[in-house]
N, C-alpha and C positions, 0 to 999 in steps of 0.2 A: 504494500500500500504506500502511496506517496501523498504528501501534503504540500500544497503551494502556499508560500508565505510572502506577504508584502509587509513592509514596515521599516524599522530603523535598527541599526546595529552600532555598537560602540567599538571603534577600532583605533589603532595607532600604526605609524610607519616606522620601520627599521630599514633604512636604505631604500630599496625598491619594493620590499615586501610589506604586506599589510597583515597585521595580527589582530585578533579580537582581544579586548580588555576582559580578562576573566573568561567565563564560559561563552561560547558562541551562541548568543541569544538574539532573536529577532523580536523587537518590541512592536506592538501594534500601533503605538502612538509615540510622537516625538517627546512628550512630557516624561514618559517612563524611561526612555533612553537617556534623557538629560539627567534624570535622577541617578541612574546607574553610572553615567559618566562622572558626575560630581562625587559619588562615593569612591570611585576608583582614583580620581585625581587626588583625593586626600590620603591615599596610601603611600607610604614612604618609597616603595620600589617603583612607583609610577610617577614620581615627582619630575623626573627629567624627560618624560615623554609627553608629547602633545596628543591628547585624545580628541577624536572628532566623531561626530555622528554621521553615518553614511546611510543614505536611503537605499533600501533593497526593493527593487521593482518586482522581481519574480525569482524566488529561491526555492527549489524543490528539495525536500528532505525525504529520503526513503526511510520508512519505518518498518522494521521487521522484528519479530519476537526473537528472543535469544535462541530458541530451538531451530529457527529457520536459518541461522547463520552458519 
């Protein structure tokens, strides 16, 4: 089964690569992503990184049970 997601994610750049701040979560609204970004900006290991919110237009996540893997 697959699920289509649209929303916002909190990410940062290291060189040319983009990483998620914490768990890769797609938030349904900007306000929730902004709260998540603020929380991570306050953590000591994220102080030197610039976090930004990126719009996700269509991200498909495949969901399978553990027994199907």
